[in-house]
C-alpha positions as a printed Julia matrix, in Angstrom:
221×3 Matrix{Float64}:
  4.34  -57.89  -40.12
  6.51  -57.55  -37.03
 10.24  -57.31  -37.65
 12.34  -60.37  -36.94
 15.91  -60.15  -35.75
 18.76  -62.34  -37.05
 22.07  -61.96  -35.27
 25.22  -61.21  -37.25
 28.01  -63.21  -35.61
 30.74  -62.08  -37.98
 31.31  -59.85  -41.02
 34.02  -61.07  -43.4
 35.59  -59.68  -46.56
 38.43  -60.65  -48.87
 39.97  -59.85  -52.21
 40.78  -62.44  -54.9
 43.84  -64.57  -54.22
 45.21  -67.94  -55.27
 43.48  -70.59  -53.13
 44.88  -73.77  -54.68
 45.23  -75.78  -57.86
 42.73  -77.47  -60.18
 43.59  -79.38  -63.34
 47.17  -78.19  -63.05
 46.21  -74.51  -62.94
 46.12  -71.97  -60.14
 42.63  -71.09  -58.91
 41.93  -67.44  -58.18
 39.02  -66.67  -55.85
 37.74  -64.23  -53.26
 36.24  -67.03  -51.16
 38.92  -66.89  -48.44
 37.84  -63.95  -46.3
 38.92  -62.37  -43.03
 36.75  -60.98  -40.26
 36.25  -57.22  -40.26
 37.76  -55.91  -37.03
 36.56  -52.3   -37.29
 33.41  -51.2   -35.49
 31.72  -50.22  -38.76
 32.0   -51.02  -42.45
 30.58  -49.55  -45.65
 28.06  -51.67  -47.54
 27.19  -50.53  -51.05
 25.48  -51.73  -54.23
 28.27  -54.11  -55.25
 28.99  -55.4   -51.77
 30.9   -54.72  -48.59
 33.97  -52.5   -48.76
 37.1   -54.61  -49.0
 35.34  -57.56  -50.63
 35.9   -58.71  -54.2
 35.37  -61.6   -56.6
 37.59  -63.18  -59.22
 34.88  -64.58  -61.52
 32.31  -61.83  -61.95
 30.12  -64.0   -64.19
 29.5   -66.53  -61.41
 29.96  -64.38  -58.3
 29.3   -60.85  -57.13
 27.33  -58.22  -58.99
 24.2   -56.38  -57.89
 22.16  -59.53  -57.21
 24.94  -61.29  -55.29
 26.43  -58.38  -53.4
 26.41  -60.01  -49.94
 26.49  -63.72  -49.11
 25.0   -64.89  -45.81
 25.32  -68.3   -44.18
 23.57  -69.53  -41.02
 25.7   -70.87  -38.2
 22.59  -72.9   -37.31
 23.99  -75.53  -39.7
 27.34  -75.9   -37.95
 26.19  -78.8   -35.74
 25.06  -80.76  -38.8
 28.3   -80.17  -40.68
 30.43  -81.05  -37.68
 28.39  -84.11  -36.69
 27.43  -85.56  -40.06
 30.37  -84.46  -42.2
 33.15  -83.98  -39.61
 33.78  -80.49  -40.96
 34.94  -77.99  -38.35
 33.02  -74.75  -38.74
 33.78  -71.12  -37.98
 32.91  -67.77  -39.58
 33.73  -67.87  -43.31
 33.99  -71.64  -43.49
 31.66  -71.39  -46.48
 33.05  -68.16  -47.92
 30.26  -66.02  -46.52
 30.31  -62.3   -45.82
 27.75  -62.56  -43.01
 27.76  -65.43  -40.54
 24.27  -65.42  -39.02
 22.42  -67.02  -36.12
 18.7   -67.38  -35.68
 17.32  -68.37  -39.08
 18.0   -70.84  -41.87
 16.89  -71.3   -45.5
 13.43  -72.55  -44.49
 12.72  -69.37  -42.51
 13.62  -66.65  -45.0
 12.13  -66.02  -48.42
 13.07  -64.58  -51.78
 12.27  -60.88  -51.67
 12.46  -60.54  -47.88
 14.02  -57.24  -46.88
 16.27  -56.6   -43.91
 17.69  -53.5   -42.3
 21.34  -53.66  -41.28
 21.81  -50.41  -39.44
 20.78  -47.8   -42.0
 21.36  -50.12  -44.97
 18.55  -52.07  -46.62
 19.19  -55.53  -48.1
 16.93  -57.94  -50.02
 17.26  -61.7   -50.47
 17.76  -62.4   -54.17
 18.63  -66.1   -54.52
 20.15  -69.18  -52.87
 23.86  -69.91  -53.22
 24.84  -72.61  -55.72
 28.14  -74.19  -54.61
 31.06  -74.68  -56.97
 34.37  -76.53  -56.86
 36.1   -73.55  -55.24
 34.21  -74.28  -52.03
 35.85  -77.69  -51.99
 39.28  -76.12  -52.39
 38.56  -73.51  -49.71
 37.43  -76.11  -47.16
 40.04  -78.63  -48.34
 37.14  -81.04  -48.65
 36.12  -81.85  -52.24
 32.94  -83.51  -50.95
 31.56  -80.31  -49.4
 29.95  -78.79  -52.55
 27.96  -81.97  -53.17
 27.0   -82.23  -49.49
 25.75  -78.64  -49.6
 23.7   -79.4   -52.72
 22.16  -82.6   -51.37
 21.33  -81.08  -47.98
 20.19  -77.67  -49.3
 22.25  -76.03  -46.56
 23.27  -73.36  -49.02
 22.87  -69.92  -47.47
 21.63  -67.0   -49.54
 22.63  -63.88  -51.44
 21.33  -60.4   -50.81
 21.26  -57.32  -53.01
 21.79  -53.89  -51.47
 18.75  -51.68  -51.93
 20.24  -48.82  -49.93
 23.85  -48.66  -48.85
 25.29  -47.14  -45.69
 28.02  -47.38  -43.1
 26.78  -50.21  -40.86
 27.71  -51.67  -37.47
 29.88  -54.78  -37.26
 29.84  -55.65  -33.55
 26.6   -56.87  -31.93
 24.81  -56.2   -35.22
 21.53  -57.64  -36.45
 19.47  -57.99  -39.58
 15.92  -56.8   -38.9
 13.31  -58.19  -41.29
 11.14  -55.26  -42.33
  9.17  -56.68  -45.26
  8.33  -59.89  -47.04
  6.94  -60.19  -50.56
  5.32  -63.59  -50.19
  7.97  -65.41  -52.17
  9.13  -69.0   -51.79
 11.64  -69.83  -49.09
 15.31  -69.96  -49.99
 15.23  -73.71  -49.37
 12.26  -74.21  -51.72
 14.02  -72.19  -54.4
 17.21  -74.22  -54.06
 15.52  -77.64  -53.98
 13.32  -76.83  -56.97
 16.34  -76.09  -59.15
 18.41  -79.1   -58.13
 15.67  -81.71  -57.7
 15.76  -84.73  -60.0
 11.96  -84.93  -59.71
 10.88  -81.35  -60.5
  7.53  -79.92  -59.46
  6.22  -77.84  -62.35
  3.92  -75.72  -60.21
  6.68  -74.95  -57.71
  9.07  -74.06  -60.53
  6.6   -71.6   -62.01
  5.91  -69.99  -58.63
  9.62  -69.54  -57.99
 10.19  -68.19  -61.51
  7.58  -65.49  -60.9
  8.73  -64.54  -57.41
  9.31  -60.79  -56.96
 12.91  -60.1   -56.11
 14.35  -63.28  -57.6
 17.7   -62.67  -59.33
 17.73  -62.82  -63.1
 20.39  -65.54  -63.02
 18.24  -67.84  -60.86
 15.13  -67.0   -62.88
 16.98  -67.98  -66.05
 18.1   -71.27  -64.5
 14.55  -72.02  -63.31
 13.21  -71.19  -66.77
 15.57  -73.73  -68.3
 14.39  -76.29  -65.75
 10.77  -75.55  -66.68
 11.57  -76.01  -70.37
 13.24  -79.35  -69.65
 10.29  -80.38  -67.47
  7.84  -79.63  -70.27
 10.01  -81.5   -72.73
């Protein structure tokens, strides 16, 4: 398979900080990130240097080391939802151009400089995205539209380029697309065959596999 190039428009990182209030309590999150201004950055097993998460049960970890979001969706968000978009609008580490969820698959591998990354699962939005964007309707809009972006695990870390950088697809494992994987989990009319295929996909994160398994059990019930 010939390699495909996806442009990296921006690399962003951030450490946990208070982003707002919910139910009368302060909300701590690493969703508010800043663009990396250096020419290079270190990417490693648990993510990009300088990036961190507040809730390690829901975010981060080996299977969710790097979050990518396609700028290809900006026109839709700005036109349909009147949401102004820029790098890190959705809390992503990598703002990409040239592919969306229907064009990349679970298990696809990409070279970023000398680092090797693998798509592990879609992103499931939570209420913190609404606080970050100051739009409580955004998480639901992301869910309904399946414009979710995707997580990558780091197979091999390295110091990687930031400016004029690309992700080069080097391998695919024949898995479902990110969009298929997202829609299957959140659909109110589940497709049993699709659920089973996604469950068995090589490279799928254990968290998403567990969620799909629960959906399969409910479907059978």
